[in-house]
N, CA, C and O atoms as a GROMACS GRO file, in nm:
protein
  528
    1MET      N    1   0.083  -0.119   0.000
    1MET     CA    2   0.000   0.000   0.000
    1MET      C    3   0.088   0.125   0.000
    1MET      O    4   0.186   0.135   0.072
    2GLN      N    5   0.047   0.218  -0.083
    2GLN     CA    6   0.125   0.340  -0.097
    2GLN      C    7   0.084   0.441   0.011
    2GLN      O    8  -0.034   0.458   0.041
    3GLU      N    9   0.185   0.507   0.068
    3GLU     CA   10   0.162   0.606   0.174
    3GLU      C   11   0.114   0.738   0.113
    3GLU      O   12   0.153   0.775   0.003
    4ARG      N   13   0.028   0.809   0.188
    4ARG     CA   14  -0.022   0.939   0.141
    4ARG      C   15   0.091   1.041   0.131
    4ARG      O   16   0.187   1.035   0.208
    5PRO      N   17   0.080   1.134   0.035
    5PRO     CA   18   0.180   1.242   0.030
    5PRO      C   19   0.171   1.327   0.158
    5PRO      O   20   0.067   1.333   0.223
    6LEU      N   21   0.279   1.392   0.189
    6LEU     CA   22   0.289   1.469   0.313
    6LEU      C   23   0.177   1.574   0.325
    6LEU      O   24   0.119   1.590   0.432
    7TYR      N   25   0.147   1.643   0.217
    7TYR     CA   26   0.048   1.750   0.223
    7TYR      C   27  -0.096   1.699   0.242
    7TYR      O   28  -0.187   1.779   0.262
    8ARG      N   29  -0.117   1.570   0.236
    8ARG     CA   30  -0.250   1.513   0.256
    8ARG      C   31  -0.266   1.444   0.392
    8ARG      O   32  -0.373   1.391   0.422
    9ARG      N   33  -0.162   1.444   0.471
    9ARG     CA   34  -0.169   1.382   0.602
    9ARG      C   35  -0.238   1.476   0.700
    9ARG      O   36  -0.212   1.597   0.697
   10PRO      N   37  -0.325   1.425   0.787
   10PRO     CA   38  -0.396   1.510   0.884
   10PRO      C   39  -0.301   1.585   0.978
   10PRO      O   40  -0.330   1.699   1.015
   11SER      N   41  -0.192   1.526   1.017
   11SER     CA   42  -0.098   1.594   1.108
   11SER      C   43  -0.034   1.715   1.039
   11SER      O   44  -0.013   1.819   1.102
   12PHE      N   45  -0.002   1.701   0.911
   12PHE     CA   46   0.058   1.812   0.838
   12PHE      C   47  -0.043   1.926   0.820
   12PHE      O   48  -0.010   2.043   0.839
   13ILE      N   49  -0.166   1.890   0.786
   13ILE     CA   50  -0.271   1.991   0.768
   13ILE      C   51  -0.297   2.063   0.900
   13ILE      O   52  -0.318   2.184   0.901
   14SER      N   53  -0.297   1.991   1.011
   14SER     CA   54  -0.317   2.053   1.142
   14SER      C   55  -0.204   2.150   1.174
   14SER      O   56  -0.229   2.260   1.224
   15LEU      N   57  -0.082   2.111   1.147
   15LEU     CA   58   0.033   2.197   1.172
   15LEU      C   59   0.025   2.325   1.090
   15LEU      O   60   0.052   2.434   1.141
   16VAL      N   61  -0.011   2.314   0.964
   16VAL     CA   62  -0.024   2.431   0.877
   16VAL      C   63  -0.133   2.525   0.929
   16VAL      O   64  -0.115   2.647   0.930
   17LEU      N   65  -0.245   2.469   0.973
   17LEU     CA   66  -0.353   2.553   1.027
   17LEU      C   67  -0.310   2.625   1.154
   17LEU      O   68  -0.343   2.743   1.172
   18ILE      N   69  -0.238   2.557   1.241
   18ILE     CA   70  -0.189   2.621   1.364
   18ILE      C   71  -0.093   2.734   1.330
   18ILE      O   72  -0.100   2.842   1.390
   19LEU      N   73  -0.004   2.713   1.235
   19LEU     CA   74   0.090   2.817   1.194
   19LEU      C   75   0.017   2.936   1.133
   19LEU      O   76   0.054   3.051   1.160
   20LEU      N   77  -0.084   2.911   1.052
   20LEU     CA   78  -0.161   3.020   0.992
   20LEU      C   79  -0.232   3.104   1.098
   20LEU      O   80  -0.235   3.226   1.089
   21VAL      N   81  -0.290   3.039   1.198
   21VAL     CA   82  -0.357   3.111   1.307
   21VAL      C   83  -0.255   3.193   1.386
   21VAL      O   84  -0.283   3.308   1.420
   22ALA      N   85  -0.138   3.136   1.415
   22ALA     CA   86  -0.035   3.206   1.491
   22ALA      C   87   0.016   3.328   1.415
   22ALA      O   88   0.030   3.436   1.472
   23VAL      N   89   0.044   3.312   1.287
   23VAL     CA   90   0.093   3.423   1.206
   23VAL      C   91  -0.014   3.532   1.195
   23VAL      O   92   0.018   3.651   1.199
   24SER      N   93  -0.139   3.494   1.181
   24SER     CA   94  -0.248   3.592   1.175
   24SER      C   95  -0.259   3.670   1.306
   24SER      O   96  -0.279   3.791   1.304
   25ALA      N   97  -0.246   3.601   1.419
   25ALA     CA   98  -0.254   3.667   1.549
   25ALA      C   99  -0.138   3.764   1.568
   25ALA      O  100  -0.157   3.874   1.619
   26ILE      N  101  -0.019   3.724   1.527
   26ILE     CA  102   0.097   3.812   1.538
   26ILE      C  103   0.079   3.934   1.448
   26ILE      O  104   0.107   4.046   1.490
   27GLY      N  105   0.032   3.915   1.328
   27GLY     CA  106   0.008   4.026   1.236
   27GLY      C  107  -0.097   4.122   1.289
   27GLY      O  108  -0.081   4.243   1.277
   28LEU      N  109  -0.203   4.069   1.347
   28LEU     CA  110  -0.307   4.154   1.404
   28LEU      C  111  -0.253   4.234   1.521
   28LEU      O  112  -0.281   4.353   1.533
   29ARG      N  113  -0.177   4.169   1.607
   29ARG     CA  114  -0.119   4.239   1.723
   29ARG      C  115  -0.023   4.348   1.676
   29ARG      O  116  -0.026   4.458   1.730
   30TYR      N  117   0.060   4.319   1.578
   30TYR     CA  118   0.153   4.419   1.526
   30TYR      C  119   0.077   4.537   1.466
   30TYR      O  120   0.115   4.652   1.487
   31GLY      N  121  -0.028   4.509   1.393
   31GLY     CA  122  -0.108   4.616   1.334
   31GLY      C  123  -0.172   4.704   1.440
   31GLY      O  124  -0.176   4.826   1.425
   32LEU      N  125  -0.220   4.644   1.547
   32LEU     CA  126  -0.280   4.723   1.655
   32LEU      C  127  -0.176   4.807   1.727
   32LEU      O  128  -0.203   4.921   1.763
   33LEU      N  129  -0.057   4.752   1.750
   33LEU     CA  130   0.048   4.827   1.817
   33LEU      C  131   0.099   4.940   1.730
   33LEU      O  132   0.127   5.050   1.779
   34ALA      N  133   0.111   4.915   1.601
   34ALA     CA  134   0.161   5.019   1.511
   34ALA      C  135   0.060   5.132   1.498
   34ALA      O  136   0.098   5.245   1.470
   35ALA      N  137  -0.068   5.102   1.517
   35ALA     CA  138  -0.171   5.204   1.502
   35ALA      C  139  -0.173   5.304   1.617
   35ALA      O  140  -0.225   5.414   1.601
   36ASP      N  141  -0.118   5.269   1.733
   36ASP     CA  142  -0.124   5.362   1.845
   36ASP      C  143   0.009   5.434   1.868
   36ASP      O  144   0.030   5.494   1.973
   37ARG      N  145   0.098   5.428   1.770
   37ARG     CA  146   0.227   5.495   1.783
   37ARG      C  147   0.265   5.562   1.651
   37ARG      O  148   0.237   5.509   1.543
   38GLN      N  149   0.328   5.676   1.662
   38GLN     CA  150   0.387   5.744   1.546
   38GLN      C  151   0.536   5.755   1.576
   38GLN      O  152   0.574   5.804   1.682
   39SER      N  153   0.620   5.711   1.484
   39SER     CA  154   0.763   5.707   1.510
   39SER      C  155   0.842   5.769   1.396
   39SER      O  156   0.799   5.765   1.280
   40THR      N  157   0.958   5.826   1.429
   40THR     CA  158   1.048   5.879   1.327
   40THR      C  159   1.191   5.858   1.372
   40THR      O  160   1.222   5.865   1.491
   41ASP      N  161   1.278   5.832   1.276
   41ASP     CA  162   1.420   5.820   1.309
   41ASP      C  163   1.494   5.948   1.272
   41ASP      O  164   1.616   5.955   1.286
   42GLN      N  165   1.421   6.050   1.227
   42GLN     CA  166   1.482   6.178   1.197
   42GLN      C  167   1.463   6.270   1.317
   42GLN      O  168   1.386   6.366   1.314
   43ALA      N  169   1.535   6.238   1.423
   43ALA     CA  170   1.524   6.313   1.547
   43ALA      C  171   1.663   6.329   1.608
   43ALA      O  172   1.752   6.248   1.584
   44PHE      N  173   1.680   6.435   1.687
   44PHE     CA  174   1.809   6.460   1.750
   44PHE      C  175   1.789   6.534   1.882
   44PHE      O  176   1.687   6.601   1.903
   45ILE      N  177   1.887   6.520   1.970
   45ILE     CA  178   1.884   6.592   2.097
   45ILE      C  179   1.914   6.738   2.069
   45ILE      O  180   2.011   6.771   2.001
   46GLU      N  181   1.828   6.825   2.123
   46GLU     CA  182   1.843   6.967   2.095
   46GLU      C  183   1.929   7.038   2.199
   46GLU      O  184   2.013   7.120   2.164
   47SER      N  185   1.909   7.007   2.326
   47SER     CA  186   1.983   7.079   2.430
   47SER      C  187   2.057   6.981   2.520
   47SER      O  188   2.019   6.864   2.532
   48ARG      N  189   2.161   7.031   2.582
   48ARG     CA  190   2.240   6.948   2.673
   48ARG      C  191   2.169   6.933   2.806
   48ARG      O  192   2.098   7.025   2.848
   49PRO      N  193   2.185   6.821   2.875
   49PRO     CA  194   2.117   6.797   3.002
   49PRO      C  195   2.153   6.899   3.110
   49PRO      O  196   2.069   6.930   3.195
   50ASP      N  197   2.276   6.952   3.109
   50ASP     CA  198   2.314   7.047   3.212
   50ASP      C  199   2.262   7.187   3.186
   50ASP      O  200   2.281   7.276   3.269
   51ALA      N  201   2.196   7.211   3.073
   51ALA     CA  202   2.142   7.343   3.038
   51ALA      C  203   1.991   7.346   3.054
   51ALA      O  204   1.922   7.412   2.976
   52GLY      N  205   1.937   7.275   3.153
   52GLY     CA  206   1.793   7.271   3.173
   52GLY      C  207   1.738   7.138   3.129
   52GLY      O  208   1.812   7.042   3.112
   53PRO      N  209   1.606   7.131   3.110
   53PRO     CA  210   1.547   7.002   3.071
   53PRO      C  211   1.595   6.957   2.932
   53PRO      O  212   1.608   7.037   2.840
   54LEU      N  213   1.619   6.831   2.922
   54LEU     CA  214   1.664   6.772   2.797
   54LEU      C  215   1.547   6.773   2.698
   54LEU      O  216   1.437   6.731   2.731
   55SER      N  217   1.572   6.820   2.578
   55SER     CA  218   1.466   6.820   2.478
   55SER      C  219   1.516   6.759   2.348
   55SER      O  220   1.636   6.757   2.319
   56VAL      N  221   1.421   6.710   2.271
   56VAL     CA  222   1.449   6.642   2.145
   56VAL      C  223   1.363   6.708   2.038
   56VAL      O  224   1.247   6.739   2.062
   57VAL      N  225   1.419   6.728   1.921
   57VAL     CA  226   1.341   6.774   1.807
   57VAL      C  227   1.327   6.656   1.712
   57VAL      O  228   1.426   6.603   1.661
   58ALA      N  229   1.202   6.616   1.688
   58ALA     CA  230   1.171   6.503   1.600
   58ALA      C  231   1.097   6.555   1.478
   58ALA      O  232   0.997   6.625   1.491
   59ASN      N  233   1.146   6.523   1.361
   59ASN     CA  234   1.085   6.570   1.237
   59ASN      C  235   0.989   6.463   1.185
   59ASN      O  236   1.030   6.365   1.123
   60PHE      N  237   0.860   6.484   1.212
   60PHE     CA  238   0.756   6.390   1.168
   60PHE      C  239   0.702   6.433   1.033
   60PHE      O  240   0.705   6.551   0.998
   61LYS      N  241   0.652   6.336   0.958
   61LYS     CA  242   0.585   6.366   0.831
   61LYS      C  243   0.453   6.437   0.861
   61LYS      O  244   0.391   6.413   0.964
   62ARG      N  245   0.412   6.524   0.772
   62ARG     CA  246   0.286   6.597   0.792
   62ARG      C  247   0.167   6.502   0.805
   62ARG      O  248   0.071   6.533   0.875
   63THR      N  249   0.172   6.388   0.738
   63THR     CA  250   0.062   6.291   0.746
   63THR      C  251   0.052   6.227   0.884
   63THR      O  252  -0.054   6.176   0.921
   64GLN      N  253   0.161   6.227   0.961
   64GLN     CA  254   0.160   6.169   1.095
   64GLN      C  255   0.105   6.265   1.201
   64GLN      O  256   0.072   6.223   1.312
   65LEU      N  257   0.096   6.393   1.168
   65LEU     CA  258   0.061   6.494   1.268
   65LEU      C  259  -0.085   6.494   1.309
   65LEU      O  260  -0.119   6.552   1.412
   66SER      N  261  -0.172   6.431   1.234
   66SER     CA  262  -0.314   6.434   1.268
   66SER      C  263  -0.342   6.368   1.402
   66SER      O  264  -0.440   6.401   1.468
   67ALA      N  265  -0.256   6.276   1.444
   67ALA     CA  266  -0.279   6.205   1.570
   67ALA      C  267  -0.191   6.257   1.684
   67ALA      O  268  -0.211   6.216   1.799
   68ILE      N  269  -0.096   6.345   1.655
   68ILE     CA  270  -0.003   6.393   1.758
   68ILE      C  271  -0.055   6.522   1.819
   68ILE      O  272  -0.092   6.615   1.747
   69ARG      N  273  -0.057   6.528   1.952
   69ARG     CA  274  -0.104   6.646   2.027
   69ARG      C  275  -0.005   6.676   2.140
   69ARG      O  276   0.059   6.585   2.192
   70PRO      N  277   0.009   6.804   2.178
   70PRO     CA  278   0.092   6.838   2.294
   70PRO      C  279   0.041   6.767   2.420
   70PRO      O  280  -0.080   6.756   2.442
   71GLY      N  281   0.135   6.719   2.500
   71GLY     CA  282   0.101   6.649   2.623
   71GLY      C  283   0.102   6.498   2.611
   71GLY      O  284   0.103   6.429   2.713
   72GLN      N  285   0.103   6.444   2.490
   72GLN     CA  286   0.105   6.298   2.472
   72GLN      C  287   0.239   6.240   2.515
   72GLN      O  288   0.343   6.305   2.502
   73SER      N  289   0.236   6.118   2.565
   73SER     CA  290   0.358   6.049   2.608
   73SER      C  291   0.444   6.014   2.488
   73SER      O  292   0.395   5.993   2.377
   74ALA      N  293   0.575   6.008   2.514
   74ALA     CA  294   0.669   5.974   2.408
   74ALA      C  295   0.784   5.894   2.467
   74ALA      O  296   0.814   5.903   2.586
   75THR      N  297   0.846   5.815   2.382
   75THR     CA  298   0.970   5.746   2.419
   75THR      C  299   1.078   5.786   2.321
   75THR      O  300   1.052   5.804   2.202
   76ILE      N  301   1.198   5.801   2.373
   76ILE     CA  302   1.312   5.838   2.291
   76ILE      C  303   1.419   5.732   2.313
   76ILE      O  304   1.452   5.699   2.427
   77THR      N  305   1.472   5.678   2.206
   77THR     CA  306   1.574   5.575   2.212
   77THR      C  307   1.699   5.626   2.142
   77THR      O  308   1.690   5.679   2.031
   78LEU      N  309   1.814   5.612   2.206
   78LEU     CA  310   1.939   5.649   2.141
   78LEU      C  311   1.964   5.554   2.026
   78LEU      O  312   1.958   5.432   2.044
   79ARG      N  313   1.993   5.608   1.909
   79ARG     CA  314   2.011   5.523   1.792
   79ARG      C  315   2.132   5.430   1.806
   79ARG      O  316   2.128   5.315   1.764
   80ASP      N  317   2.240   5.480   1.867
   80ASP     CA  318   2.360   5.398   1.884
   80ASP      C  319   2.349   5.300   2.000
   80ASP      O  320   2.420   5.200   2.004
   81TYR      N  321   2.259   5.330   2.097
   81TYR     CA  322   2.241   5.244   2.214
   81TYR      C  323   2.092   5.216   2.232
   81TYR      O  324   2.028   5.282   2.314
   82PRO      N  325   2.034   5.122   2.158
   82PRO     CA  326   1.890   5.099   2.163
   82PRO      C  327   1.837   5.053   2.298
   82PRO      O  328   1.715   5.053   2.319
   83ASP      N  329   1.925   5.013   2.390
   83ASP     CA  330   1.878   4.972   2.522
   83ASP      C  331   1.854   5.092   2.614
   83ASP      O  332   1.798   5.075   2.722
   84GLN      N  333   1.894   5.212   2.573
   84GLN     CA  334   1.872   5.333   2.652
   84GLN      C  335   1.743   5.400   2.605
   84GLN      O  336   1.736   5.450   2.493
   85VAL      N  337   1.642   5.400   2.692
   85VAL     CA  338   1.511   5.456   2.657
   85VAL      C  339   1.478   5.570   2.752
   85VAL      O  340   1.492   5.557   2.874
   86PHE      N  341   1.435   5.682   2.696
   86PHE     CA  342   1.394   5.799   2.772
   86PHE      C  343   1.242   5.809   2.765
   86PHE      O  344   1.183   5.775   2.663
   87ARG      N  345   1.180   5.855   2.870
   87ARG     CA  346   1.036   5.883   2.870
   87ARG      C  347   1.017   6.034   2.867
   87ARG      O  348   1.090   6.107   2.934
   88GLY      N  349   0.922   6.080   2.791
   88GLY     CA  350   0.897   6.223   2.782
   88GLY      C  351   0.756   6.251   2.737
   88GLY      O  352   0.669   6.164   2.740
   89HIS      N  353   0.733   6.376   2.696
   89HIS     CA  354   0.601   6.416   2.646
   89HIS      C  355   0.618   6.520   2.537
   89HIS      O  356   0.719   6.591   2.531
   90VAL      N  357   0.519   6.529   2.450
   90VAL     CA  358   0.520   6.626   2.341
   90VAL      C  359   0.498   6.764   2.402
   90VAL      O  360   0.400   6.787   2.472
   91ASP      N  361   0.590   6.856   2.374
   91ASP     CA  362   0.580   6.991   2.427
   91ASP      C  363   0.517   7.086   2.326
   91ASP      O  364   0.429   7.165   2.361
   92ALA      N  365   0.560   7.078   2.201
   92ALA     CA  366   0.508   7.171   2.100
   92ALA      C  367   0.522   7.110   1.960
   92ALA      O  368   0.612   7.030   1.933
   93ILE      N  369   0.432   7.151   1.873
   93ILE     CA  370   0.438   7.115   1.731
   93ILE      C  371   0.457   7.245   1.656
   93ILE      O  372   0.373   7.335   1.666
   94GLU      N  373   0.564   7.256   1.581
   94GLU     CA  374   0.599   7.382   1.514
   94GLU      C  375   0.559   7.376   1.367
   94GLU      O  376   0.644   7.366   1.279
   95ARG      N  377   0.430   7.383   1.342
   95ARG     CA  378   0.377   7.370   1.206
   95ARG      C  379   0.417   7.485   1.114
   95ARG      O  380   0.439   7.463   0.995
   96THR      N  381   0.428   7.605   1.167
   96THR     CA  382   0.453   7.722   1.082
   96THR      C  383   0.601   7.744   1.055
   96THR      O  384   0.636   7.831   0.975
   97ARG      N  385   0.688   7.667   1.118
   97ARG     CA  386   0.830   7.692   1.105
   97ARG      C  387   0.888   7.646   0.971
   97ARG      O  388   0.978   7.710   0.917
   98THR      N  389   0.837   7.536   0.918
   98THR     CA  390   0.892   7.484   0.793
   98THR      C  391   0.780   7.453   0.694
   98THR      O  392   0.678   7.395   0.731
   99PRO      N  393   0.799   7.491   0.569
   99PRO     CA  394   0.697   7.460   0.467
   99PRO      C  395   0.716   7.323   0.403
   99PRO      O  396   0.636   7.285   0.317
  100GLY      N  397   0.818   7.249   0.440
  100GLY     CA  398   0.849   7.121   0.376
  100GLY      C  399   0.758   7.007   0.419
  100GLY      O  400   0.658   7.029   0.487
  101PRO      N  401   0.793   6.885   0.378
  101PRO     CA  402   0.710   6.768   0.409
  101PRO      C  403   0.720   6.720   0.553
  101PRO      O  404   0.639   6.638   0.596
  102ARG      N  405   0.818   6.768   0.628
  102ARG     CA  406   0.835   6.727   0.768
  102ARG      C  407   0.820   6.847   0.860
  102ARG      O  408   0.857   6.960   0.827
  103VAL      N  409   0.762   6.819   0.977
  103VAL     CA  410   0.734   6.924   1.075
  103VAL      C  411   0.808   6.892   1.205
  103VAL      O  412   0.798   6.780   1.255
  104PRO      N  413   0.881   6.989   1.261
  104PRO     CA  414   0.949   6.964   1.387
  104PRO      C  415   0.852   6.954   1.505
  104PRO      O  416   0.762   7.037   1.519
  105VAL      N  417   0.870   6.853   1.587
  105VAL     CA  418   0.791   6.833   1.709
  105VAL      C  419   0.890   6.830   1.825
  105VAL      O  420   0.981   6.748   1.827
  106ARG      N  421   0.870   6.919   1.921
  106ARG     CA  422   0.960   6.926   2.036
  106ARG      C  423   0.908   6.832   2.145
  106ARG      O  424   0.792   6.839   2.185
  107ILE      N  425   0.996   6.745   2.192
  107ILE     CA  426   0.964   6.650   2.298
  107ILE      C  427   1.057   6.679   2.416
  107ILE      O  428   1.179   6.682   2.401
  108VAL      N  429   0.998   6.701   2.533
  108VAL     CA  430   1.075   6.725   2.654
  108VAL      C  431   1.085   6.594   2.731
  108VAL      O  432   0.985   6.526   2.754
  109VAL      N  433   1.207   6.557   2.769
  109VAL     CA  434   1.231   6.432   2.842
  109VAL      C  435   1.199   6.456   2.989
  109VAL      O  436   1.251   6.548   3.051
  110ASP      N  437   1.111   6.370   3.044
  110ASP     CA  438   1.069   6.384   3.184
  110ASP      C  439   1.179   6.342   3.280
  110ASP      O  440   1.216   6.418   3.369
  111GLN      N  441   1.231   6.223   3.264
  111GLN     CA  442   1.338   6.172   3.350
  111GLN      C  443   1.439   6.099   3.264
  111GLN      O  444   1.421   5.981   3.233
  112PRO      N  445   1.546   6.168   3.225
  112PRO     CA  446   1.647   6.097   3.145
  112PRO      C  447   1.719   5.995   3.232
  112PRO      O  448   1.756   6.025   3.345
  113PRO      N  449   1.741   5.874   3.180
  113PRO     CA  450   1.814   5.775   3.257
  113PRO      C  451   1.961   5.813   3.267
  113PRO      O  452   2.011   5.891   3.187
  114ASP      N  453   2.028   5.758   3.364
  114ASP     CA  454   2.171   5.780   3.378
  114ASP      C  455   2.241   5.689   3.278
  114ASP      O  456   2.257   5.569   3.302
  115VAL      N  457   2.281   5.746   3.167
  115VAL     CA  458   2.339   5.664   3.061
  115VAL      C  459   2.490   5.648   3.076
  115VAL      O  460   2.549   5.564   3.008
  116GLY      N  461   2.552   5.724   3.163
  116GLY     CA  462   2.694   5.710   3.184
  116GLY      C  463   2.779   5.766   3.071
  116GLY      O  464   2.899   5.742   3.067
  117ARG      N  465   2.720   5.839   2.981
  117ARG     CA  466   2.793   5.902   2.872
  117ARG      C  467   2.728   6.036   2.840
  117ARG      O  468   2.611   6.058   2.874
  118THR      N  469   2.802   6.122   2.778
  118THR     CA  470   2.749   6.255   2.750
  118THR      C  471   2.647   6.248   2.637
  118THR      O  472   2.663   6.174   2.540
  119LEU      N  473   2.544   6.327   2.652
  119LEU     CA  474   2.441   6.338   2.548
  119LEU      C  475   2.454   6.477   2.487
  119LEU      O  476   2.395   6.574   2.535
  120ASP      N  477   2.531   6.486   2.382
  120ASP     CA  478   2.556   6.613   2.319
  120ASP      C  479   2.440   6.653   2.229
  120ASP      O  480   2.364   6.569   2.181
  121ALA      N  481   2.429   6.784   2.209
  121ALA     CA  482   2.330   6.834   2.114
  121ALA      C  483   2.362   6.776   1.977
  121ALA      O  484   2.478   6.773   1.935
  122GLY      N  485   2.260   6.731   1.907
  122GLY     CA  486   2.277   6.672   1.776
  122GLY      C  487   2.288   6.521   1.776
  122GLY      O  488   2.296   6.460   1.669
  123THR      N  489   2.288   6.458   1.893
  123THR     CA  490   2.293   6.312   1.900
  123THR      C  491   2.166   6.254   1.837
  123THR      O  492   2.055   6.296   1.869
  124ALA      N  493   2.183   6.158   1.748
  124ALA     CA  494   2.070   6.099   1.676
  124ALA      C  495   1.990   6.006   1.768
  124ALA      O  496   2.047   5.926   1.841
  125VAL      N  497   1.858   6.019   1.763
  125VAL     CA  498   1.768   5.937   1.842
  125VAL      C  499   1.650   5.894   1.756
  125VAL      O  500   1.630   5.945   1.646
  126VAL      N  501   1.574   5.798   1.807
  126VAL     CA  502   1.447   5.757   1.746
  126VAL      C  503   1.337   5.800   1.841
  126VAL      O  504   1.338   5.762   1.958
  127ALA      N  505   1.244   5.879   1.793
  127ALA     CA  506   1.135   5.930   1.876
  127ALA      C  507   1.004   5.862   1.838
  127ALA      O  508   0.971   5.848   1.720
  128THR      N  509   0.930   5.818   1.941
  128THR     CA  510   0.800   5.753   1.921
  128THR      C  511   0.699   5.820   2.011
  128THR      O  512   0.720   5.830   2.132
  129VAL      N  513   0.589   5.867   1.953
  129VAL     CA  514   0.481   5.929   2.028
  129VAL      C  515   0.367   5.829   2.040
  129VAL      O  516   0.323   5.772   1.941
  130ILE      N  517   0.320   5.808   2.164
  130ILE     CA  518   0.207   5.717   2.187
  130ILE      C  519   0.081   5.800   2.167
  130ILE      O  520   0.052   5.890   2.247
  131VAL      N  521   0.005   5.771   2.063
  131VAL     CA  522  -0.109   5.854   2.025
  131VAL      C  523  -0.241   5.801   2.077
  131VAL      O  524  -0.344   5.865   2.055
  132ARG      N  525  -0.244   5.690   2.142
  132ARG     CA  526  -0.368   5.632   2.193
  132ARG      C  527  -0.414   5.702   2.317
  132ARG      O  528  -0.517   5.666   2.373
   0.00000   0.00000   0.00000
C-alpha cells in the first residue's frame, strides 16, 4: 500500500492551520500596536542635560501629525544604544516653522536615565509618540 503524500496527512494539515492562526494573530497584534504609535528616526537631541530640561526635536511627516497632540507620552531611544530609553512628552508642534514635508515636534524628556555618557546636542535618536 502506498503512503499518502505529506500535504494530505492530517498531522501536516493541522500543523499548517496552527501556523496560519499564529501568524495571523501576530500580524493583528503588530497592526494594533503600530496604530497607536507614530515614530520617526529623523530626530536629535536639541539641548544638553546640564542646560535645563533635555529636549528632542523630532521631524515627523505631515501625514503623521493628525494624531499627535501636545502632552502625549513619548519614548526616545538612542540610535547607537537601543537599550537606553527615555520617557517624555510632546511639548510643541511647530507647524509654521517649515513649509516642507516634515514638521518639527519638540519632545521634553521627563526623567532621562543615567546613561553614563554625555548626550551632546545633535545626538541621533528615534522618537516615538504614543497617540492612543
